[in-house]
N, C-alpha and C positions, 0 to 999 in steps of 0.2 A: 232685566238682572237675571241669571241663574246661576246658583249655588255661590253667591257673593260675587259674581264677577259680570261686567259686563262684555255680552258678546252676541252674535248674531241668532236668530233663529234656527235650531239646529236640534236634531234628534237621532235615534238609530233606527236603522232599517229593519224590518220585520223578516222574518225566514220566508225567503222566496222573493223578497221585494228588491227592485231595482233602485238605486241611488237617485235616479230623476225622481220617481214616483214618491220616494221617501221625501224629498227636498220640498215638494210641494206640500205633503201632509203634514211636514213639519212646521211650516210656515202657516198651515192653518190651525194646527193645533196650538201653537205658541205666540201667534200674533193676529189671529182670528182673519186672515186674510187669504182669499182665493187668488192663486197665481199662475200662470203660464211661462214657464222656462224660456230662457234665451241662452247665451253661451255659458259653457264651465269657465269660471274663474281661476281655479286652482285648488289646492288643497292644503290643510295644515295638518299636522302630527306632534304630538305632545305626551306626555306621562301623566297621567291623574291618578292619584290614589296608589300608585305602583303598577298601573296597567295603561298599554300604549292606547291613544285614541287617534284616530285618523278621521278628518271630516271633509268632505268635497262641498264646493260652494259653486251656485249658478247664479247668473244675473237673472231677474224675473221681472216680468210686468203684473200689476195688479188687474184684476178682473173686476170692475166696481160693482156691476149688477149682482155677483155673488158673494159679495162683502157684507157681512152683518155685524152688528154689535157684539163685542168679546169683552171679557175681563179675563185677567192673568189668573192662574191657578196651579197647581201642582208645583213642580219644581222651578216655576216661572214666577219671580217675586215682583217684577215691575217692568214697565215698557216706556222706553223713551224713542222718539222721531226727533231727530237731529239732523241739521246741516251736515254735509260730507266732514267740514274741517272739525266741527264740534265733535261729531261721532268719532274722528281720529283721535281726539283728546280723551274721549272718553272709554274706548274698548281696551280692555284689560289686555289681552296679548299682542305682541308686535306683528305676528302674524296675521292677526285679524287687521290690522291696519294694512298690511300689504294686500290683503283681498279687497277691502275698500279702495285703494287706489287702481286696482286692476279692474272694478265695477266702473269709476269714475272714468277711466279710459274707455270702456265699452260702452258705456251709457251715452257718448256724445251722438252715436250712431244708433238712431233705432232700426232693428232688424226683424226680419221674419225667419221661419224656419221650414226648411224642406227635407224630409227623412226620406232616406232611398233605402228600399230593403229588397231581398230576394223574392222573387215570386213563389218561393215554395214554404216559407212558413210566415207567422205573424206574431209579432210581440204582444204582451198582453196589454188588455186596452189602459190599464194604469199608466203605463209608458207612453203610450201615445197621446193621451189626454193631459200628461204633465205639459206637453208643449201645446196644448190647444188643439191639437190635429183631429180631423175627423176620421172616415171611414178610408182606407187606402185606396188610390185610384190605380188601375192596372194599365201599364203602358209598355209596350213592347221595344217601340223604336226611339231611338235616340231623340229625334225631331219632336217627337210627341211629348217625350219626357221633358225637355227643354223648355218647351212652350208652357206646359204646366208650372214649371219651377219659374220660369220668368212672371208669370201672372202671380202666383203667390208672393214674390217678393214686391212686385207692384202693388198688390192690394194688401200688403200686409198680414196676410191670412195664411197660417200654418198648411202645409200639405204633405201627405205620405204617398210616396209612388213606389209601386210594385214593379220590379222589372228586372230581366235577365242581367247576366252579369257583362254582356256588351254593351248594354244600353247604361249601365251604372258606369262603367267605364268612361263611355265617351261623354256622357254627361258629367262627370267628375272632371274629365280633362278639360272641358271647354268653361265649366265656371269655376273651379276652385283655383285659389292664389297661388299655390304650390302642388306638386306632385303627390295624390294621395293613394294610400294602399285601399283598392276597391274590391279586394277579397273579403266579402263578408260570409262569415260562418252562418250555420242553421242559427236563425233566433237573432242574430245580430243586424246591425244597420248602420248608416253613415247619417248624421245631421249637419246640414248645411246652413248657417246662419249667414244672412246676406241682406242687401239693397238691391233696388232695381238695377243698380249699374254694377255690383258686385259682390261676389261671395267674399265674406270677412274672416269667417271662423269653419273649420271643418273637425267635426268629431266623429269617433269611431265607438262605437257603444255594443257590449254584450247585452242583449234584453233576456 
């Protein structure tokens, strides 16, 4: 419970912090859980005390080895762990129920993440660690990139690929369910969430 309402763990981004890193930090600070992100679920917008609020939500998996004992403090009054149907009844905002339904749809299939970035820039380490990804792998040719992506999805282990525009374009064409704009500005990347069989979701981020 936060400020008298039942909601998902959330918080404000720090200056210069990406929403992906902020999401992981907020869950750690407000629920005591270390997580790695899955697909983006959507966002909610509302007005609170006369000020507009915008919240982005991600699916996530708990990293049990990094989870520790936790007691709510600060603006978190209480924590509840509920089955989805009970959680839908408890949530204070209808838009949060919409996010929960989206999570239920996505959670039916466990996915891994492959992050594609240009070879000319590297996002902040906090962005990569939000997805549980390690150091970037340099791969100039589409066949090598495809092999790494397929191994990542098969093992359920996130990977980061640094590649040139042509390799990224070809890899996205082969893996993506729909055509994707593969133009990645400096500091940006594509995040592919998929299984050994197919890519389910593609996101484009500015890091």
